[in-house]
MDTraj code that builds the backbone (N, CA, C; nanometers):
import mdtraj as md
import numpy as np

residues = "MET PRO ILE GLU PHE LYS ARG ASN ARG VAL ILE PHE ARG ASP VAL VAL ARG VAL GLU GLU ALA GLU ALA LEU LEU GLU ALA LEU GLN LYS LYS PRO THR THR LYS VAL ASP LEU ALA ALA CYS THR HIS LEU HIS THR ALA ASN LEU GLN VAL LEU VAL VAL ALA LYS SER SER ILE ALA SER TRP PRO GLU ASP SER GLU LEU ARG ALA TRP VAL LYS SER ALA LEU GLU PRO THR SER".split()
xyz = np.array([
    [0.0847, -0.1174, 0.0000],
    [0.0000, 0.0000, 0.0000],
    [0.0896, 0.1241, 0.0000],
    [0.0743, 0.2097, -0.0989],
    [0.1633, 0.3265, -0.1115],
    [0.1406, 0.4351, -0.0060],
    [0.0201, 0.4424, 0.0502],
    [-0.0054, 0.5382, 0.1574],
    [-0.0618, 0.4603, 0.2761],
    [0.0015, 0.4810, 0.3911],
    [-0.0455, 0.4165, 0.5140],
    [-0.0975, 0.5265, 0.6063],
    [-0.2202, 0.5099, 0.6492],
    [-0.2835, 0.6084, 0.7359],
    [-0.2729, 0.5622, 0.8802],
    [-0.1989, 0.6382, 0.9590],
    [-0.1843, 0.6117, 1.1025],
    [-0.2695, 0.7128, 1.1779],
    [-0.2644, 0.7067, 1.3096],
    [-0.3465, 0.7958, 1.3922],
    [-0.3235, 0.9436, 1.3588],
    [-0.1990, 0.9882, 1.3644],
    [-0.1668, 1.1302, 1.3399],
    [-0.0615, 1.1480, 1.2320],
    [-0.0489, 1.0485, 1.1455],
    [0.0553, 1.0525, 1.0425],
    [0.0089, 0.9792, 0.9179],
    [0.0496, 1.0328, 0.8050],
    [0.0279, 0.9666, 0.6765],
    [0.1661, 0.9345, 0.6213],
    [0.1894, 0.8069, 0.5931],
    [0.3211, 0.7628, 0.5480],
    [0.3135, 0.7232, 0.4006],
    [0.3961, 0.7885, 0.3193],
    [0.4028, 0.7610, 0.1758],
    [0.5182, 0.6645, 0.1505],
    [0.4917, 0.5603, 0.0710],
    [0.5961, 0.4628, 0.0386],
    [0.5997, 0.4399, -0.1122],
    [0.7193, 0.4305, -0.1629],
    [0.7421, 0.3954, -0.3032],
    [0.6662, 0.4880, -0.3983],
    [0.5950, 0.4307, -0.4934],
    [0.5239, 0.5072, -0.5965],
    [0.3816, 0.5361, -0.5492],
    [0.3481, 0.6641, -0.5368],
    [0.2148, 0.7050, -0.4947],
    [0.1418, 0.7583, -0.6183],
    [0.0404, 0.6859, -0.6599],
    [-0.0290, 0.7140, -0.7863],
    [-0.1535, 0.7991, -0.7671],
    [-0.2105, 0.8383, -0.8776],
    [-0.3295, 0.9225, -0.8782],
    [-0.4451, 0.8572, -0.8024],
    [-0.4525, 0.7277, -0.8033],
    [-0.5625, 0.6567, -0.7383],
    [-0.5684, 0.6832, -0.5871],
    [-0.4578, 0.7232, -0.5278],
    [-0.4539, 0.7478, -0.3839],
    [-0.5003, 0.8878, -0.3449],
    [-0.5157, 0.9764, -0.4393],
    [-0.5435, 1.1170, -0.4084],
    [-0.6754, 1.1385, -0.3347],
    [-0.7789, 1.0689, -0.3738],
    [-0.9091, 1.0893, -0.3096],
    [-0.9067, 1.0465, -0.1629],
    [-0.8489, 0.9301, -0.1347],
    [-0.8400, 0.8829, 0.0038],
    [-0.7515, 0.9764, 0.0863],
    [-0.6456, 1.0268, 0.0261],
    [-0.5575, 1.1213, 0.0953],
    [-0.6337, 1.2479, 0.1313],
    [-0.7071, 1.3013, 0.0361],
    [-0.7857, 1.4224, 0.0604],
    [-0.8850, 1.4005, 0.1745],
    [-0.9561, 1.2899, 0.1710],
    [-1.0547, 1.2602, 0.2756],
    [-0.9876, 1.2502, 0.4127],
    [-0.8738, 1.1829, 0.4190],
    [-0.8031, 1.1665, 0.5462],
    [-0.7567, 1.3014, 0.6007],
    [-0.7029, 1.3863, 0.5142],
    [-0.6526, 1.5156, 0.5599],
    [-0.7659, 1.6117, 0.5943],
    [-0.8813, 1.5944, 0.5331],
    [-0.9967, 1.6764, 0.5694],
    [-1.0506, 1.6372, 0.7064],
    [-1.0472, 1.5074, 0.7367],
    [-1.0957, 1.4602, 0.8663],
    [-1.0007, 1.4984, 0.9795],
    [-0.8705, 1.4935, 0.9512],
    [-0.7686, 1.5264, 1.0520],
    [-0.6665, 1.6217, 0.9910],
    [-0.6974, 1.7510, 0.9868],
    [-0.6077, 1.8472, 0.9223],
    [-0.4723, 1.8645, 0.9900],
    [-0.4574, 1.8190, 1.1130],
    [-0.3289, 1.8328, 1.1823],
    [-0.2366, 1.7129, 1.1596],
    [-0.2796, 1.6202, 1.0763],
    [-0.1985, 1.5021, 1.0467],
    [-0.0659, 1.5422, 0.9832],
    [0.0415, 1.4806, 1.0293],
    [0.1748, 1.5049, 0.9718],
    [0.1974, 1.4067, 0.8578],
    [0.2774, 1.4498, 0.7606],
    [0.3033, 1.3698, 0.6405],
    [0.4491, 1.3260, 0.6378],
    [0.4697, 1.1968, 0.6211],
    [0.6037, 1.1388, 0.6143],
    [0.6288, 1.0927, 0.4706],
    [0.7165, 1.1623, 0.4021],
    [0.7470, 1.1334, 0.2617],
    [0.8825, 1.0643, 0.2435],
    [0.9489, 1.0278, 0.3517],
    [1.0856, 0.9769, 0.3449],
    [1.1011, 0.8592, 0.2489],
    [1.0085, 0.7656, 0.2499],
    [1.0202, 0.6450, 0.1668],
    [0.9524, 0.6588, 0.0305],
    [0.9022, 0.7760, -0.0001],
    [0.8344, 0.7986, -0.1285],
    [0.9381, 0.8139, -0.2398],
    [0.9166, 0.7419, -0.3505],
    [1.0092, 0.7511, -0.4637],
    [0.9476, 0.8219, -0.5841],
    [0.8141, 0.8305, -0.5863],
    [0.7427, 0.9008, -0.6934],
    [0.6094, 0.9477, -0.6377],
    [0.5744, 1.0723, -0.6651],
    [0.4501, 1.1295, -0.6155],
    [0.3734, 1.1885, -0.7326],
    [0.2553, 1.1339, -0.7595],
    [0.1721, 1.1878, -0.8678],
    [0.1295, 1.3295, -0.8301],
    [0.1199, 1.4156, -0.9274],
    [0.0874, 1.5562, -0.9022],
    [-0.0475, 1.5744, -0.8334],
    [-0.1416, 1.4834, -0.8526],
    [-0.2709, 1.4946, -0.7847],
    [-0.2522, 1.4900, -0.6333],
    [-0.1626, 1.4048, -0.5871],
    [-0.1351, 1.3952, -0.4443],
    [-0.0604, 1.5181, -0.3946],
    [0.0287, 1.5698, -0.4758],
    [0.0983, 1.6930, -0.4392],
    [-0.0022, 1.8074, -0.4261],
    [-0.0973, 1.8140, -0.5166],
    [-0.2002, 1.9177, -0.5106],
    [-0.2825, 1.9067, -0.3827],
    [-0.3132, 1.7846, -0.3423],
    [-0.3867, 1.7641, -0.2171],
    [-0.3040, 1.8174, -0.1003],
    [-0.1752, 1.7874, -0.0990],
    [-0.0890, 1.8350, 0.0094],
    [-0.0805, 1.9873, 0.0114],
    [-0.0755, 2.0484, -0.1048],
    [-0.0698, 2.1945, -0.1142],
    [-0.1980, 2.2560, -0.0595],
    [-0.3113, 2.2072, -0.1048],
    [-0.4405, 2.2620, -0.0633],
    [-0.4640, 2.2400, 0.0858],
    [-0.4237, 2.1238, 0.1361],
    [-0.4434, 2.0915, 0.2778],
    [-0.3440, 2.1639, 0.3679],
    [-0.2428, 2.2255, 0.3075],
    [-0.1371, 2.2941, 0.3844],
    [-0.0779, 2.1984, 0.4880],
    [-0.0452, 2.0813, 0.4398],
    [0.0023, 1.9737, 0.5261],
    [0.1367, 2.0053, 0.5905],
    [0.1516, 1.9560, 0.7111],
    [0.2777, 1.9673, 0.7837],
    [0.3622, 1.8451, 0.7492],
    [0.4825, 1.8695, 0.7000],
    [0.5698, 1.7603, 0.6569],
    [0.6612, 1.7193, 0.7720],
    [0.6511, 1.5925, 0.8111],
    [0.7359, 1.5386, 0.9178],
    [0.8713, 1.4965, 0.8618],
    [0.8704, 1.4383, 0.7411],
    [0.9935, 1.3916, 0.6759],
    [0.9825, 1.4132, 0.5263],
    [1.0861, 1.4706, 0.4690],
    [1.0914, 1.4942, 0.3254],
    [1.1418, 1.3683, 0.2537],
    [1.1166, 1.3562, 0.1228],
    [1.1664, 1.2385, 0.0488],
    [1.3189, 1.2280, 0.0561],
    [1.3670, 1.1065, 0.0649],
    [1.5119, 1.0830, 0.0666],
    [1.5732, 1.1121, -0.0698],
    [1.5011, 1.0859, -0.1766],
    [1.5486, 1.1127, -0.3121],
    [1.5630, 1.2639, -0.3296],
    [1.6824, 1.3093, -0.3622],
    [1.7102, 1.4535, -0.3663],
    [1.6290, 1.5289, -0.4718],
    [1.6100, 1.4702, -0.5886],
    [1.5314, 1.5376, -0.6925],
    [1.3844, 1.5496, -0.6530],
    [1.3297, 1.4413, -0.6005],
    [1.1903, 1.4445, -0.5560],
    [1.1747, 1.5420, -0.4397],
    [1.2692, 1.5410, -0.3459],
    [1.2650, 1.6318, -0.2323],
    [1.2641, 1.7777, -0.2789],
    [1.3501, 1.8112, -0.3732],
    [1.3567, 1.9489, -0.4232],
    [1.2246, 1.9891, -0.4888],
    [1.1667, 1.8989, -0.5662],
    [1.0408, 1.9272, -0.6362],
    [0.9270, 1.9466, -0.5369],
    [0.9172, 1.8564, -0.4399],
    [0.8089, 1.8636, -0.3415],
    [0.8262, 1.9857, -0.2520],
    [0.9480, 2.0124, -0.2081],
    [0.9730, 2.1291, -0.1229],
    [0.9385, 2.2595, -0.1947],
    [0.9684, 2.2653, -0.3231],
    [0.9391, 2.3881, -0.3980],
    [0.7888, 2.4177, -0.4016],
    [0.7085, 2.3136, -0.3953],
    [0.5625, 2.3324, -0.3968],
    [0.5045, 2.3547, -0.2580],
    [0.5671, 2.2956, -0.1559],
    [0.5068, 2.2967, -0.0231],
    [0.5660, 2.3975, 0.0755],
    [0.6891, 2.4387, 0.0534],
    [0.7479, 2.5354, 0.1462],
    [0.7162, 2.6770, 0.1007],
    [0.6788, 2.7615, 0.1958],
    [0.6524, 2.9008, 0.1578],
    [0.7809, 2.9702, 0.1130],
    [0.7672, 3.0548, 0.0161],
    [0.8831, 3.1305, -0.0311],
    [0.8976, 3.2580, 0.0511],
    [1.0215, 3.3025, 0.0672],
    [1.0421, 3.4257, 0.1450],
    [1.0789, 3.5392, 0.0556],
])
top = md.Topology()
chain = top.add_chain()
for i, resn in enumerate(residues, 1):
    res = top.add_residue(resn, chain, resSeq=i)
    for name in ("N", "CA", "C"):
        top.add_atom(name, md.element.get_by_symbol(name[0]), res)
traj = md.Trajectory(xyz[None], top)
């Protein structure tokens, strides 16, 4: 399962596809303070990234892959 929903954390693993976006949105709407762990994520479909942007999710761990981390951070971190 590419997304694991825990009590106060959503854990992304490996390839997270478009099919997971709806469940992710529902989970983050129910618990907006949920932290997101992207450390084990190797690919993130843009639909899921959009959900994270709209939900203003708090990131507990960024992706280990440097290119993916840079891409995700550019969308989720506020610019100064």
